[in-house]
LOSE-132786 format. One record per residue: residue in three letters; chain; y, x, z of N, C-alpha, C in turn. Coordinates in pm, 1 decimal. Example, Ala and Ser with C-alpha at 12.3 -4.5 7.8 and 13.67 -1.06 7.14 Angstrom:
BEGIN
['ala'; 'A'; [-569.0; 1319.0; 780.0]; [-450.0; 1230.0; 780.0]; [-330.0; 1320.0; 780.0]],
['ser'; 'A'; [-225.0; 1285.0; 708.0]; [-106.0; 1367.0; 714.0]; [3.0; 1290.0; 787.0]],
***
This chain:
BEGIN
['met'; 'A'; [-120.4; 84.0; -5.7]; [5.1; 0.3; -0.6]; [126.3; 89.3; -9.1]],
['pro'; 'A'; [214.4; 82.8; -100.5]; [327.5; 157.5; -117.0]; [419.9; 126.3; 0.2]],
['glu'; 'A'; [495.3; 233.7; 58.3]; [595.0; 196.2; 158.3]; [720.6; 294.6; 132.8]],
['ile'; 'A'; [834.6; 243.3; 199.8]; [953.2; 312.6; 195.5]; [1033.7; 304.6; 331.2]],
['lys'; 'A'; [1097.2; 421.6; 373.4]; [1170.5; 412.8; 491.3]; [1317.9; 385.5; 446.2]],
['val'; 'A'; [1385.3; 306.3; 525.2]; [1522.4; 265.7; 504.6]; [1602.3; 249.1; 625.1]],
['lys'; 'A'; [1735.4; 301.0; 619.2]; [1822.4; 274.6; 725.4]; [1908.5; 156.6; 701.1]],
['ile'; 'A'; [1925.0; 67.4; 808.4]; [1998.9; -56.9; 806.6]; [2141.4; -31.6; 784.7]],
['gly'; 'A'; [2192.0; -91.4; 687.5]; [2340.6; -76.9; 654.6]; [2430.8; -177.6; 719.5]],
['ser'; 'A'; [2378.6; -292.1; 746.3]; [2467.2; -411.6; 797.2]; [2516.2; -360.7; 937.1]],
['pro'; 'A'; [2639.4; -378.3; 964.0]; [2699.3; -348.9; 1092.4]; [2651.8; -434.3; 1205.4]],
['val'; 'A'; [2589.3; -540.6; 1174.8]; [2534.9; -626.9; 1293.1]; [2384.2; -610.0; 1278.2]],
['gly'; 'A'; [2323.8; -517.7; 1210.2]; [2176.2; -502.0; 1197.3]; [2109.6; -632.7; 1125.1]],
['leu'; 'A'; [1984.8; -653.1; 1146.9]; [1910.0; -755.3; 1090.6]; [1910.7; -881.0; 1189.1]],
['his'; 'A'; [2035.0; -944.9; 1211.9]; [2045.0; -1060.0; 1287.9]; [2081.2; -1171.6; 1200.2]],
['ala'; 'A'; [2057.3; -1296.2; 1241.8]; [2097.7; -1419.3; 1179.6]; [2109.2; -1404.4; 1019.9]],
['arg'; 'A'; [2233.8; -1409.1; 974.7]; [2258.9; -1416.8; 833.4]; [2196.1; -1307.4; 746.5]],
['pro'; 'A'; [2219.8; -1176.9; 801.5]; [2145.2; -1075.6; 717.7]; [1998.2; -1081.4; 709.3]],
['ala'; 'A'; [1943.1; -1125.5; 820.8]; [1792.4; -1144.9; 818.7]; [1749.2; -1256.2; 730.2]],
['gly'; 'A'; [1828.8; -1368.7; 738.8]; [1797.3; -1473.3; 646.8]; [1806.6; -1446.1; 496.2]],
['leu'; 'A'; [1897.1; -1366.0; 465.8]; [1910.6; -1322.8; 322.7]; [1794.9; -1234.1; 287.2]],
['phe'; 'A'; [1757.2; -1135.3; 371.5]; [1645.3; -1053.6; 346.3]; [1519.2; -1130.9; 332.9]],
['val'; 'A'; [1488.0; -1218.0; 432.1]; [1364.2; -1295.1; 421.4]; [1364.3; -1376.1; 291.7]],
['lys'; 'A'; [1475.8; -1433.6; 255.7]; [1465.8; -1516.4; 129.1]; [1432.9; -1425.8; 14.2]],
['ala'; 'A'; [1492.1; -1297.9; 8.4]; [1458.3; -1202.3; -104.0]; [1316.7; -1162.9; -104.9]],
['ala'; 'A'; [1257.4; -1142.8; 17.5]; [1126.3; -1100.6; 40.2]; [1023.8; -1208.9; -2.9]],
['ala'; 'A'; [1062.4; -1337.3; 19.7]; [979.2; -1448.3; -12.2]; [959.1; -1465.2; -164.8]],
['lys'; 'A'; [1050.7; -1403.1; -246.5]; [1045.6; -1415.5; -396.5]; [937.9; -1339.3; -451.1]],
['his'; 'A'; [879.3; -1233.8; -377.7]; [780.1; -1149.0; -423.6]; [641.4; -1202.7; -398.2]],
['gly'; 'A'; [560.0; -1199.3; -502.6]; [422.7; -1272.3; -486.3]; [335.7; -1202.3; -388.8]],
['gly'; 'A'; [342.7; -1066.8; -360.9]; [242.1; -1006.4; -274.3]; [287.9; -994.2; -138.6]],
['ser'; 'A'; [211.3; -935.3; -56.1]; [245.6; -918.9; 87.3]; [362.1; -818.2; 104.8]],
['val'; 'A'; [466.5; -855.8; 186.3]; [571.9; -763.3; 223.3]; [589.2; -760.7; 368.5]],
['thr'; 'A'; [593.1; -638.2; 428.2]; [606.7; -625.4; 571.1]; [721.4; -534.4; 600.9]],
['ile'; 'A'; [775.4; -539.4; 736.0]; [875.6; -456.1; 786.4]; [862.6; -430.3; 920.7]],
['gly'; 'A'; [895.0; -310.0; 965.3]; [878.0; -282.8; 1100.4]; [932.5; -134.4; 1134.9]],
['arg'; 'A'; [933.7; -97.8; 1256.2]; [984.3; 35.8; 1291.4]; [882.7; 130.4; 1270.3]],
['pro'; 'A'; [917.3; 254.1; 1236.1]; [805.8; 362.7; 1226.5]; [717.5; 373.4; 1336.8]],
['gly'; 'A'; [585.2; 376.7; 1318.6]; [492.6; 391.3; 1420.1]; [465.9; 273.9; 1495.5]],
['ala'; 'A'; [526.9; 147.4; 1462.2]; [499.2; 18.6; 1535.8]; [431.9; -73.1; 1436.6]],
['asp'; 'A'; [366.8; -169.6; 1487.1]; [315.5; -282.3; 1404.2]; [416.4; -349.4; 1322.9]],
['pro'; 'A'; [393.1; -369.1; 1193.7]; [491.4; -435.9; 1110.8]; [469.1; -585.8; 1113.7]],
['val'; 'A'; [572.4; -664.6; 1079.6]; [574.6; -806.0; 1069.6]; [590.2; -851.5; 930.5]],
['asp'; 'A'; [558.7; -984.1; 909.2]; [578.7; -1043.6; 777.7]; [722.3; -1057.1; 745.3]],
['ala'; 'A'; [768.1; -984.5; 634.5]; [897.5; -986.6; 604.4]; [948.4; -1124.4; 544.1]],
['arg'; 'A'; [860.4; -1215.2; 528.2]; [884.1; -1349.7; 476.7]; [910.2; -1450.6; 591.5]],
['ser'; 'A'; [905.4; -1408.0; 709.5]; [922.4; -1498.4; 827.8]; [1048.4; -1451.5; 906.0]],
['val'; 'A'; [1149.9; -1541.9; 903.8]; [1277.5; -1506.9; 959.3]; [1259.7; -1485.2; 1116.5]],
['leu'; 'A'; [1170.5; -1558.6; 1180.5]; [1145.9; -1537.4; 1315.7]; [1074.4; -1405.6; 1349.9]],
['ser'; 'A'; [989.6; -1365.3; 1271.9]; [923.5; -1235.5; 1287.1]; [1030.2; -1117.1; 1264.4]],
['val'; 'A'; [1115.1; -1139.2; 1160.7]; [1207.2; -1024.1; 1142.5]; [1313.9; -1024.5; 1264.3]],
['leu'; 'A'; [1361.1; -1135.4; 1297.5]; [1446.9; -1138.2; 1415.3]; [1392.4; -1088.1; 1537.3]],
['ser'; 'A'; [1264.1; -1103.2; 1556.6]; [1191.3; -1052.7; 1681.4]; [1202.6; -905.6; 1689.3]],
['leu'; 'A'; [1223.3; -845.8; 1575.5]; [1221.3; -685.9; 1588.1]; [1349.5; -633.7; 1644.7]],
['thr'; 'A'; [1462.4; -717.6; 1649.0]; [1595.0; -685.3; 1703.5]; [1632.9; -545.2; 1648.8]],
['ile'; 'A'; [1642.3; -533.2; 1514.2]; [1683.3; -418.5; 1456.3]; [1828.8; -402.1; 1428.7]],
['gly'; 'A'; [1889.5; -294.6; 1475.0]; [2032.2; -278.9; 1467.4]; [2085.9; -187.0; 1365.8]],
['his'; 'A'; [2212.9; -179.4; 1355.5]; [2276.9; -90.9; 1245.1]; [2228.1; 49.9; 1254.1]],
['gly'; 'A'; [2190.9; 111.8; 1141.0]; [2157.4; 245.8; 1133.0]; [2010.1; 281.0; 1178.7]],
['glu'; 'A'; [1940.2; 178.4; 1227.0]; [1801.0; 204.5; 1268.1]; [1715.5; 210.7; 1137.8]],
['glu'; 'A'; [1618.4; 291.4; 1151.7]; [1510.9; 316.2; 1031.8]; [1407.3; 214.2; 1045.2]],
['val'; 'A'; [1371.5; 158.7; 927.8]; [1259.6; 67.7; 925.1]; [1175.9; 115.4; 813.4]],
['val'; 'A'; [1033.8; 60.2; 822.3]; [945.1; 86.2; 717.7]; [911.9; -32.4; 641.0]],
['leu'; 'A'; [931.2; -45.2; 512.9]; [909.1; -149.9; 425.5]; [771.2; -126.7; 352.8]],
['arg'; 'A'; [674.1; -217.6; 356.3]; [549.1; -202.1; 276.6]; [527.1; -319.2; 202.7]],
['ala'; 'A'; [477.6; -300.6; 73.1]; [460.2; -406.7; -21.4]; [323.6; -391.6; -87.5]],
['glu'; 'A'; [262.1; -494.3; -121.3]; [118.6; -502.7; -180.2]; [139.4; -603.8; -295.0]],
['gly'; 'A'; [63.4; -571.4; -395.0]; [61.1; -662.5; -510.4]; [114.7; -598.1; -632.8]],
['glu'; 'A'; [112.0; -696.0; -741.0]; [140.0; -642.7; -870.9]; [277.3; -573.4; -883.2]],
['asn'; 'A'; [377.9; -628.8; -817.4]; [518.3; -576.8; -833.0]; [562.5; -502.5; -714.8]],
['ala'; 'A'; [469.8; -441.0; -636.3]; [505.0; -384.5; -508.2]; [617.1; -276.1; -522.5]],
['asp'; 'A'; [616.1; -202.4; -610.0]; [729.0; -98.4; -624.0]; [858.8; -150.8; -656.3]],
['thr'; 'A'; [871.1; -267.9; -742.7]; [989.6; -342.4; -769.0]; [1037.3; -403.4; -639.7]],
['ala'; 'A'; [945.8; -471.0; -566.7]; [982.8; -535.2; -438.9]; [1048.0; -440.8; -346.8]],
['leu'; 'A'; [989.0; -321.9; -332.7]; [1033.1; -218.9; -227.4]; [1168.2; -177.9; -284.9]],
['ala'; 'A'; [1199.1; -151.8; -406.1]; [1324.6; -107.7; -461.9]; [1430.6; -222.4; -432.4]],
['glu'; 'A'; [1404.3; -338.0; -465.2]; [1505.3; -440.2; -441.3]; [1527.5; -465.6; -293.8]],
['leu'; 'A'; [1422.3; -483.4; -203.9]; [1446.1; -502.0; -72.5]; [1521.4; -386.2; -0.1]],
['ser'; 'A'; [1485.2; -266.3; -37.0]; [1555.5; -151.0; 17.4]; [1698.3; -151.5; -10.3]],
['gln'; 'A'; [1730.6; -184.2; -135.1]; [1880.0; -188.0; -170.5]; [1946.6; -291.5; -77.0]],
['leu'; 'A'; [1884.2; -409.9; -55.7]; [1945.3; -506.9; 35.7]; [1975.4; -454.8; 173.9]],
['leu'; 'A'; [1866.9; -387.3; 223.5]; [1886.3; -330.3; 371.1]; [1986.5; -231.0; 383.7]],
['val'; 'A'; [2009.5; -144.9; 287.8]; [2110.8; -33.3; 297.1]; [2251.0; -84.6; 277.9]],
['ser'; 'A'; [2261.5; -210.6; 221.4]; [2395.1; -278.8; 195.3]; [2444.2; -346.1; 331.1]],
['asp'; 'A'; [2574.2; -394.2; 316.4]; [2630.4; -476.6; 423.8]; [2592.5; -625.9; 391.4]],
['leu'; 'A'; [2481.8; -668.9; 439.8]; [2441.9; -813.9; 412.7]; [2521.5; -910.5; 487.8]],
['asp'; 'A'; [2612.5; -873.0; 576.0]; [2697.6; -952.9; 657.7]; [2826.7; -979.3; 587.7]],
['ala'; 'A'; [2852.4; -909.2; 476.8]; [2990.1; -928.2; 417.2]; [3003.7; -1052.6; 334.3]],
***
């Protein structure tokens, strides 16, 4: 399963609105997509409650993993979202 490490760019981290936008984008991809802290158990990136439960703040590093036909495309698109200011 391909993976990529990304630092969160949103000044408020992955809370409420940024998490919702990220989850909506993750849900568009057909395969499995997970997010988590390095060395910790990942959660389903298509579940807003799971993503919010991580309480990820600005500048923190996360690991994205994707599985399926378009895994590399999913990782590229989702990582671009995470490094941007999703709260703007």
